[in-house]
Structures are given as C-alpha cells and as structure tokens.
C-alpha positions in Angstrom: 0.3 0.2 -0.1 2.7 2.4 1.1 4.3 2.0 -2.4 2.0 2.3 -4.4 1.1 5.6 -2.5 4.3 7.0 -3.8 3.9 5.7 -7.3 0.9 7.9 -6.7 2.4 10.8 -5.4 5.5 10.8 -7.7 3.2 10.4 -10.7 1.7 13.8 -9.7 5.0 15.5 -8.6 6.3 14.8 -11.8 3.3 16.6 -13.7 4.6 19.5 -12.0 6.5 22.0 -14.1 8.8 23.0 -11.5 10.0 18.8 -11.0 9.8 18.0 -14.7 12.8 20.4 -15.5 15.3 18.0 -14.2 16.2 14.9 -16.3 17.3 13.7 -13.3 14.0 13.6 -11.3 12.2 12.1 -14.5 14.9 9.2 -14.3 14.2 8.8 -10.5 10.8 8.5 -11.2 11.1 5.9 -13.7 13.0 3.8 -11.6 10.5 3.8 -8.5 8.1 2.7 -10.7 9.7 -0.5 -11.3 10.8 -0.6 -7.4 9.2 -2.8 -4.9 12.0 -2.7 -1.9 9.8 -0.3 0.6 13.0 0.9 2.3 14.3 1.3 -1.2 11.8 3.7 -2.0 12.3 5.6 1.0 15.5 6.4 0.0 14.4 7.5 -3.4 11.8 9.6 -2.2 14.2 11.4 -0.1 16.5 12.3 -3.1 13.7 13.2 -5.1 12.5 16.4 -2.5 15.8 16.7 -1.9 16.1 17.9 -5.6 13.2 20.1 -5.8 13.2 23.7 -7.4 11.9 26.7 -6.4 10.0 28.6 -9.3 13.2 31.4 -8.7 16.1 30.2 -6.6 16.0 34.0 -5.3 18.4 33.5 -2.8 21.2 32.7 -5.0 20.6 35.5 -7.6 22.3 38.8 -7.8 21.6 42.0 -9.0 22.3 42.7 -11.8 20.5 39.9 -13.3 21.4 40.6 -17.1 24.4 42.2 -18.6 25.7 43.9 -21.9 28.7 41.5 -21.5 26.1 38.5 -21.7 23.9 39.8 -24.6 27.3 40.4 -27.0 28.0 36.7 -26.5 24.9 35.3 -27.8 24.5 38.1 -31.0 28.0 38.2 -31.7 28.4 42.3 -31.8 29.0 45.2 -29.3 26.7 46.1 -26.8 26.7 49.0 -24.4 23.2 48.9 -22.5 20.6 47.1 -21.9 17.0 48.4 -21.4 13.1 48.3 -21.7 12.8 45.0 -20.7 9.7 43.1 -21.1 9.6 39.7 -19.8 7.3 36.6 -19.4 7.6 33.3 -17.8 6.3 30.1 -20.5 4.5 27.8 -18.0 4.4 24.6 -20.3 8.7 25.0 -21.4 10.0 26.5 -17.6 11.6 29.4 -19.5 11.8 32.7 -19.0 11.5 35.4 -21.7 13.6 38.3 -21.8 13.0 41.0 -24.3 15.2 44.2 -24.5 16.6 47.4 -26.2 19.8 46.3 -26.8 22.1 49.7 -27.5 25.6 50.3 -29.2 25.6 52.8 -32.0 21.7 52.2 -32.6 19.1 49.9 -30.6 18.4 46.8 -31.5 15.5 44.2 -30.1 16.7 41.3 -28.7 15.1 38.5 -27.1 16.8 35.8 -24.8 15.3 33.3 -22.5 16.6 30.7 -19.5 15.4 28.9 -17.5 17.5 29.8 -14.1 18.4 33.1 -14.8 22.3 32.2 -14.9 22.8 30.7 -18.1 20.8 32.4 -21.2 20.0 31.8 -25.0 19.3 33.9 -28.2 15.5 33.6 -29.5 15.6 37.2 -31.2 17.6 39.5 -32.9 16.0 42.3 -34.8 17.7 45.3 -36.0 16.2 48.6 -35.6 14.3 48.0 -32.4 13.7 49.5 -29.2 11.1 49.8 -25.8 9.7 46.5 -26.0 5.8 45.6 -24.6 4.9 41.7 -24.7 1.3 40.5 -24.6 -0.3 37.2 -25.0 -4.0 37.4 -27.2 -5.5 33.9 -27.7 -2.5 31.9 -28.9 -0.8 35.0 -30.1 2.3 36.6 -28.5 2.8 39.9 -29.5 5.8 42.4 -28.9 5.2 46.4 -29.5 8.7 48.1 -30.4 9.5 51.6 -31.7 12.3 52.2 -34.5 14.3 55.3 -35.4 17.1 54.8 -32.9 20.4 55.3 -34.9 18.9 53.6 -38.5 16.1 55.5 -40.2 15.7 53.2 -43.2 13.2 54.8 -45.3 10.8 51.9 -44.9 11.4 52.9 -41.1 11.0 56.5 -41.1 11.3 58.4 -37.9 11.0 57.0 -34.4 7.6 54.9 -35.2 5.8 51.8 -33.8 5.6 48.3 -35.0 4.8 45.2 -34.2 5.7 41.2 -34.3 3.9 38.4 -33.9 4.5 34.3 -33.0 2.8 31.3 -31.7 6.0 30.4 -29.8 8.1 32.8 -28.7 11.0 31.7 -30.9 10.0 32.5 -34.8 8.4 36.0 -35.1 6.6 37.9 -38.1 8.0 40.8 -40.1 7.4 44.0 -38.8 4.1 45.1 -39.0 2.7 49.1 -38.5 1.2 50.1 -35.2 -1.5 52.6 -34.3 -2.3 53.5 -38.3 -5.0 56.6 -38.4 -3.1 57.9 -34.6 0.3 58.1 -35.4 1.0 59.7 -39.0 3.2 62.8 -38.6 3.6 62.7 -34.6 6.8 61.0 -33.0 5.4 57.9 -31.4 7.4 55.1 -29.4 6.7 53.7 -26.2 4.1 51.6 -27.2 1.6 48.7 -24.4 -1.4 47.5 -25.6 -4.6 45.5 -23.4 -7.5 44.0 -25.1 -11.2 44.8 -23.3 -14.4 43.5 -24.0 -13.6 43.1 -27.7 -11.6 46.5 -28.2 -7.9 46.4 -28.1 -6.3 49.7 -26.1 -3.2 51.2 -27.4 -1.1 53.4 -25.2 1.6 55.4 -26.7 3.7 58.2 -26.0 2.8 60.6 -29.2 5.2 63.9 -29.2 6.1 64.1 -25.4 3.1 62.9 -23.6 1.2 59.4 -23.2 -1.9 59.3 -25.9 -4.4 56.2 -25.9 -6.2 54.8 -29.2 -8.8 52.0 -29.5 -9.5 49.7 -32.5 -10.9 46.3 -33.0 -7.7 44.5 -33.1 -4.0 45.0 -32.4 -3.7 44.2 -36.1 -6.1 46.7 -37.4 -5.5 49.2 -40.1 -7.7 51.6 -38.6 -7.4 53.4 -35.3 -9.5 56.1 -33.0 -7.6 58.7 -30.8 -9.4 58.7 -27.8 -7.0 61.6 -26.1 -3.9 62.3 -24.1 -4.0 61.0 -20.6 -4.6 62.6 -17.2 -2.0 62.7 -14.6 1.1 64.2 -16.2 4.0 63.3 -17.6 5.4 59.3 -18.5 6.8 57.3 -20.4 8.0 53.1 -20.9 3.8 52.1 -20.3 2.9 48.3 -19.7 -1.2 47.7 -19.3 -1.7 45.4 -16.9 -4.3 44.4 -15.2 -4.4 43.0 -11.8 -7.2 41.4 -9.5 -9.6 42.3 -12.1 -8.7 46.4 -12.4 -6.4 47.6 -15.2 -3.4 49.3 -14.0 -0.8 51.4 -16.1 2.8 50.7 -14.9 5.4 53.2 -16.2 8.3 55.6 -15.3 6.8 59.1 -14.3 7.6 62.1 -12.3 6.8 61.2 -8.4 7.7 62.3 -5.1 10.1 64.7 -6.5 11.9 61.4 -9.0 11.7 62.1 -12.5 12.4 59.1 -13.6 10.3 57.1 -10.8 9.1 53.5 -11.0 5.2 54.3 -10.7 1.9 52.5 -11.0 -1.8 53.9 -11.6 -5.1 52.0 -11.3 -7.2 53.4 -13.8 -10.3 55.0 -13.0 -13.8 54.3 -13.7 -15.8 51.3 -15.6 -12.8 50.1 -18.4 -16.0 49.6 -20.6 -15.9 53.7 -21.2 -13.4 54.8 -23.1 -12.8 57.3 -20.5 -11.0 55.1 -17.8 -8.5 54.3 -20.2 -6.9 57.9 -20.6 -7.3 58.8 -16.5 -3.6 58.0 -15.1 -4.1 60.4 -12.3 -4.0 58.3 -9.4 -0.5 57.4 -9.0 1.8 55.9 -6.5 5.7 55.2 -6.7 7.1 51.6 -6.9 9.2 52.0 -3.6 12.1 49.3 -5.2 15.3 48.5 -3.2 18.9 50.8 -3.7 21.6 49.3 -4.1 25.0 50.0 -5.0 25.1 49.1 -8.9 22.9 51.3 -9.7 23.9 54.8 -7.6 22.8 57.2 -11.1 19.7 55.9 -12.1 18.3 52.8 -10.1 14.9 52.0 -11.3 13.9 53.0 -14.9 11.6 51.7 -17.3 10.3 49.2 -14.6 8.2 46.0 -16.1 5.9 44.4 -13.6 5.0 40.7 -13.9 2.1 38.9 -11.9 3.6 35.8 -11.0 1.7 35.0 -7.9 0.0 31.8 -9.1 3.5 30.2 -9.0 4.8 31.7 -5.9 3.2 34.3 -4.2 5.1 37.4 -5.5 4.9 40.2 -8.0 8.0 40.6 -10.1 9.6 43.5 -11.9 12.5 44.0 -13.9 14.0 47.6 -14.8 17.2 49.0 -15.9 19.8 50.9 -14.0 23.1 52.6 -14.2 26.2 53.5 -12.2 26.8 57.2 -13.7 30.2 55.5 -16.1 28.3 56.7 -19.4 25.7 59.5 -20.7 22.3 59.1 -22.4 21.2 55.4 -23.1 24.4 53.9 -22.5 25.6 51.8 -19.2 22.4 49.9 -18.4 22.0 46.8 -16.7 19.0 45.1 -15.6 17.8 44.0 -12.1 15.0 42.2 -10.5 13.2 42.7 -7.8 9.7 40.8 -5.9 7.3 41.8 -3.7 4.2 39.9 -2.0 1.8 42.8 -2.2 3.4 45.7 -4.3 4.2 47.4 -1.5 7.2 45.9 0.3 10.2 45.3 -2.3 12.8 42.4 -2.4 16.2 42.3 -4.0 17.6 39.4 -5.5 19.1 37.4 -2.3 16.4 38.7 0.4 14.7 36.1 1.5 12.1 38.4 3.6 12.8 37.1 7.1 11.5 33.5 5.8 15.1 32.4 5.7 14.8 29.0 2.6 11.1 29.3 2.4 10.3 30.8 -1.0 6.6 31.6 -0.2 5.8 34.3 2.1 3.9 33.4 5.1 2.1 37.1 5.0 -2.1 37.7 4.6 -0.9 37.8 0.8 -0.5 34.0 0.6 -0.8 31.4 3.4 0.3 28.1 2.5 -2.7 24.9 2.9 -1.6 22.3 4.8 -2.5 18.6 4.2 -2.4 18.9 0.1 -0.5 16.1 -1.9 -0.4 19.0 -4.5 0.4 22.5 -2.9 -2.0 24.1 -2.8 -2.5 28.0 -1.4 -4.7 30.5 -0.2 -3.9 33.9 -2.0 -5.5 37.3 -0.8 -5.8 40.0 -3.7 -5.0 43.6 -3.2 -8.4 44.4 -1.4 -8.3 41.4 1.2 -10.1 39.1 -0.6 -9.9 35.5 -0.6 -8.3 33.9 -3.8 -8.3 30.2 -3.5 -6.0 28.3 -6.2 -2.9 26.0 -7.3 -0.2 27.8 -8.8 1.1 24.1 -10.0 -0.7 21.8 -13.0 -0.3 21.1 -16.7 -1.5 24.5 -17.9 -1.0 27.8 -17.7 -3.6 29.1 -15.4 -5.4 32.4 -15.1 -6.2 34.5 -12.4 -9.9 34.9 -11.8 -11.2 38.1 -12.7 -13.1 39.6 -9.6 -15.8 42.4 -9.5 -14.5 45.7 -8.6 -16.2 46.8 -5.2 
C-alpha cells in the first residue's frame, strides 16, 4: 500500500512544471515505478525531494541579473547598454523570456530565454528596435516596439511604432505598423496594448505625452484616438490587469523623482473610453536601493504578476552607475514583492529563510494537500483559492470591482 501511494504521489509531482525541468528527476521516477522494495522507495523519495526546485532560486541570485556582455556573447556584436525589458514566463516549458533594447551605436530588439536566470539563449535579434512590450492574446504573442534609434531606413522613417507576432516566442513575423490613423505625423514611441470587451487599447507616447487609441484588434489598420492621458508626463508604459482592475505601469515624475517606477490604477468603468485616459491615481513603487545603480536606479520598470507560481509580483528594470551618458551603461535588475508595497532584491528572503513562499496575508500555505495549494488574497483582502501547479497555464480569477 505504501509503495502504491508513493507511485501515485510521484506521478502527481512529475506533472509539476518545476520538478519536470530535471531529467534526473524523471530518471528517478522511472526507477521508482519498477521498485518493490519499500526501504529503497523511501530513500529515493528523499533524494527526489532534496532536488525540488523553487520557481526562482531567489536566494542565490544577485543584481544586475543581465549584463550587456551576456547579450554581446549571444549576438556576436558589441553591446553598451540594455534597457526597456519586458519579461514572460512560459508555463509549459519552464523558460523565462526577456525582450530588451540593445544599445550600441543604435538600438536593436533582442530576445533571450533562460530557465535559471543564470545562463541564457538567444531567441530574437531584430535590427532597429527599442522599448518592447510583450502581451499574449489567444494563442498569439505580440511584441510592440519602436524604430528610429540610429538606423532610420526609408521603410521605417523616424520614431514610429510596430509589432511582431509569434505562436511560440521563438519564430517571429515581419514587422507591421501599429496605430495607423493616430501616429502619422507624430513621434510615436513606448507602445503598450490591452484587450477589454472585444476592443484593443493602445497606449503610446505621441510627441512628448502619453496618448490612448482604440481599435478592434492590435492588427487593425484603423485606430481611433481617445486623447492624451490625465496625470502628467510619463513614458515606458505597460497595461496590466491586477485582481480584475486595469493598471498602468510607467516611468513618471513623482515624489521629486523625475524617472520614478510608478503604478496607477485606472479609474472608472473599463467599458468607458474615459477609463483608459485617467492615469492620475499614481503611486511610486519603492524598489530596493543597491550599490550597482546609484545614478539611475530603477528606470523602465516592467511588472509580472507571478503570484500563481510562488505568490510574488516580480519587476525587471534598468539601472546605471554613472559610467555613461544618455542611453548607455544600463544593466538589468529584478525585485519582487508579495503586495506591491514591500520589495526585496535578489538574495533577500523577506525574513523567511529558505522558504520561497511568504507567510503573510498575501499568501498563506494550505496544508494537507498532496499537490501544494495556497490561499491567496487579492490586494483588497478578498480570498482567492487556486493552485500554482499543474499542466496548464492558469489565469488569475477576474474579480468584480467593489
């Protein structure tokens, strides 16, 4: 009976995306299935659990996570600076994807992937690209970005916004123009998109201020302008839904900081066009200070809601130590938070020692389950009950606004 129970339990665990990353673990499981000796089963089960991997091995990481030299080795050309990163975790493969602005004399759009945030592989090297945003609509991934940083070929005049599409994050389409009907005659950069109720909303910097447009699809050739946003200057936008409510993450002027990592909850009903232009409810994301980036500490922040995996939000951002001017000398760092209030840099465990899951109100482990489950609370204290493990990517529940 004991052996049969272990067989079933290991069968559940090897479907777990984190355990199945390891070929060693799969070999152990195949050996266990063939065993009848209970004592040997117990010994091997201890070995299996000893090799369990956290979602991100945070304690052993150190900022900056990604250096220009790392990308230079992958592309085969010089890189002075990395900025404007977007990131995505692919649930089925266990890869973290990063798409960044790669600066030397001009800017190229580069994509890399990693399972451990230590070794990286090249997945995209696109000439003339900057300030990417990454979204998934249905089964298709889209990167929005801008051209015009150092190349300016006739087919991509000036600073204009474009998109690439892919079904696998590896093979990307040719560039297609974004925001037609609202961008002509303007400097257009820092594009980000969001779908809501059958409409696609586009945020971008038109001239020197954030602007909102709307169409039926990101692939539309006819966009309608909704106007400039309220709340003041901002750049490097990301539209993200958190606990059922739309937010914009941006670099903005706040608290006497001219380039502060900032988040704003969009006001009103998202079915109303006015909802998308009100960015006035801003607050600063108070990311940890470190010694590697004193001049420009937290620029071009990008937020990932990965609570479904280990109960944390993660951000990636670029920082500079004062070595250079302009867009040069930037490297990429990360931080994480259980609640968007308290942030930890890599190496910080948040007072939990080896425990990857914060035992706070934002995420409380539920005991007695063969497959780990958590009680999680949204940012308004409402209970969500979901499992971060399984064979499929899991969408967070959409909760009604109070």
